[in-house]
N, C-alpha and C positions, 0 to 999 in steps of 0.2 A: 228794115234791111241793114245788114252789117256794112261797116265801112271797110275800105280796102286795107286800111292800116291793121285792123285786127286780124284779117285773113293772112296778111304777110308775116305778122309776128309769129303765128303758129307754125308756119313752114320754114322759119328762119334757120333753125339749127337741126333740121331733120337729117340731112346727109353728112353732117360733120362728124368725124370720128375723133376721139381723143388722140393726142400724140403718144408716141411709143413710151416715153419715160413715165407717163401717167398710168398706162395700162399695167405695167409690171407690178406696181404696188396698190393699184386700185382694187377696191372690194366689189365683187360682183355677186348678184343673186342669180343662181342658175336654177331654172325650173326643170329638173330632170324627171324621169319616170317614177322615181321613188320619193318625190317631194323636193323642197328647196334645198339647195346646197349653197352656202354663203362663204365667201373668202376671196383671197387673191387668186389669180389664175393658177399659180403653183399649188395652192392648197386645194383648189377645186379639182385639178388634175389628179392629185394624190387620192382624194376622196372617191372620184369616179373609178380610178384604177382599183381601189380597194373593193368598191361595189362590184366591179367587173369580176374580180377574183372570187368574191363571195357567190355571185350568181353562177359562175362556172362550177364551183364546188357543189352547189346545190343542184346542178344539172339543168338550169334554166338558160338555154342557149340564146333565146330571144332577148331577155334582159341583159345578158352578158354582152351581146353585140351592141345593144343600145347604150349601155354604160361606156363601152369602148369608144363608140362614136362621139359621145359627149366629151370624153377625156381628150380625144383626138382634136376636137374643135378648139378646146382651150389650149391645147398644146400648140396648134397652128397660130392661134392668137398671140400666145406668149412668144413664139419664135419670131413672128413678124415684128412685135414690139422690140425684141432684143436686137434684131437686125437694124431697126431704126436707131436705137440707142448706140449701137456699135458704129453705125455710119456717122452719126453726129460726133461721137468721140473721135473717130478717125479724122473727120473734117477739122475739129478743134485742134487736134495734135498737128495736123498739116499746117494750119494757120500759125500755131506756136513755133513750128520749125522754121517757117518762112520769116516770121518776125525775128527770131534769133539769128538767122542767117543775115538779115538786113542789119541788125545791130553789130554783128561781127564785121561786116563789110565797112560800116561807118567807123568802127573802132580802128580797123586797119588803116583806113584813109586818114583818120586823125593822127595816128602814130606816124604815118609817112609824112604828113604835113609838118609835124613837130620835128621829125628828124631832118627834113629838108630845111626848115627854118634854123635849126641848130647848126647844120653844116654850112649854111650860107653866111651866117654872121655869128661866129662862135662867142664873141665877147659881148654881144648886145644884151643877152639875158642875165648876165652875172651882176651880182650886187657888189659894192666895194668891200673888199676884205673877206670875201667868202665865196662858197660854191653857189651856183644859181638855184639849186634845190633847197638850200638851207634858209632858215628864217633868222633874222638878227635877234639876238637875245640881249637882255640887259647886261649880262656878263661880258658879251662880245663888244658892246658899245663902250664899256668902261675903258677899254684899251689895255695894252700890255704893260703899262707903267705901274699898275697895282699888283701887289703880290697875290699869289693864289691862296685861297682859304686853307687854313691848317686842317689836316685830317683829324678826325675825332680820335681820342685816346680810347683804347679798348677797356672795357670794364673789368674789374677784378672779380673773380668768382666769390660767391657768398661763403661765409664761414658756416660750417655745419652746426646745427642746433645741439644744445646740450641734451643728453638723453634724459627722459623723464624717469623719476624713481618709480619702481614697481610698488603698487599699493597692496597692502595686505587686506584681507576681507574685512577685518574689524576696524581698520584705521579710518580716521576721519580725513577727508581730503585736505591737503595742505597746499599752500601756494609755494611753488618752487622758488628758491632764491635766484635772482638773475645772475648769470655767469659773468664773472669779472672780465673786463676787456683785456685783450692780450697786452702783456707788458706792464700792467698795473698790479700792484700788490693788493691782496684781499683787504677789505676794510676792517679796521680794528674795532673791537667792541668798546662802547663807552662805559666808563666806570662811575 
């Protein structure tokens, strides 16, 4: 004799249907009149519609109607799943809007509280020698007795390079002589 546990396990998931998000991308095996059709609901709908058109063109009204009914079944299944997905999405968007509205209310309350605190005691939040929103920097702590740092001097532009001599096809490469610095005389040859 079987135990009650084994009987209850077999009946456990008999009536449960998958959720809407899973059906849209789930792969089904459809046993139609022309054999198995495998794919997502959208692929199965397209296949049965094609079989419906083929049966109509060949003059087989019975098979054409059968294929149309199979396509309609998967179309209803897909439409129901899409409605569930849209309802979940709308519910999520509503929850997001409510959370954002709550954040906006909290932010407005904080700003009002800050403004009220600033208006009640205007000197309480300020730091010595500066604005309440500024941070003390090492330069500010040194005081006004030290001179301000000197601004950097602008660089002078570079001098253009001396043009390279054109090489003739048969000439051997030569090292060009360095250009003399401005204001200096050319070096004299040693004797």
